[in-house]
C-alpha positions in Angstrom: 171.4 7.2 52.1 168.4 9.5 52.1 168.5 12.5 54.3 166.0 12.3 57.2 163.7 15.2 57.9 161.4 15.5 60.9 157.8 16.2 59.7 157.8 19.6 61.3 161.1 20.6 59.7 160.0 19.2 56.3 156.8 21.3 56.4 158.7 24.4 57.3 161.4 23.9 54.7 159.3 22.1 51.9 161.2 24.0 49.1 164.5 22.8 50.4 163.3 19.2 50.8 162.0 19.2 47.2 165.2 20.7 45.8 167.3 18.2 47.8 165.2 15.3 46.4 165.8 16.6 42.9 169.6 16.9 43.4 170.5 14.2 45.8 167.7 11.6 45.7 164.9 10.4 48.0 164.3 12.3 51.2 162.9 10.4 54.2 160.3 12.1 56.4 159.9 10.9 60.0 157.1 11.2 62.6 158.2 10.6 66.2 161.5 9.2 64.9 159.9 6.6 62.7 160.2 6.7 58.9 156.8 7.6 57.6 157.1 8.9 54.1 159.7 9.4 51.3 159.8 12.3 48.9 161.2 11.5 45.5 161.7 13.7 42.4 159.2 13.5 39.6 161.8 11.8 37.4 162.4 9.1 40.0 158.7 8.6 40.5 158.0 8.3 36.7 160.8 5.6 36.5 159.4 3.7 39.4 155.7 4.0 38.4 156.0 3.1 34.7 154.2 -0.1 33.7 156.5 -3.2 33.5 156.2 -6.0 31.1 154.7 -9.2 32.4 157.5 -11.8 33.0 156.4 -14.0 30.1 156.6 -11.0 27.6 160.0 -10.1 29.0 161.3 -13.6 28.3 159.8 -13.6 24.8 161.6 -10.4 23.9 164.9 -11.7 25.2 167.7 -12.0 22.7 168.0 -15.6 23.9 164.4 -16.4 23.0 164.4 -19.5 20.8 167.8 -20.7 21.9 167.8 -24.5 22.5 169.1 -25.2 26.0 170.2 -28.6 27.1 168.3 -29.2 30.4 169.1 -32.8 31.0 169.5 -33.7 34.6 172.2 -36.0 36.0 170.3 -39.0 37.3 173.2 -40.8 38.8 172.9 -41.9 42.4 173.9 -40.1 45.6 177.4 -38.6 46.0 179.7 -40.0 48.6 180.3 -37.3 51.2 182.9 -37.5 53.9 181.9 -35.9 57.2 
């Protein structure tokens, strides 16, 4: 869970907020008790902001690409259900 900092305290102790984000993870900043911003380390930001493959390209690069799957559907009638 991210540590919560009131905006006033975060401004006054910016160095501590930044160091804590590097060591412990995201730091939540609140205004009037409501979460308003989150400070993350540069490493976390780079991981979150890197471009992602389009879904189709992801599937094409899968080790299972080209595997023939049997996708026949059971077309029998309804099941008997006892209520």
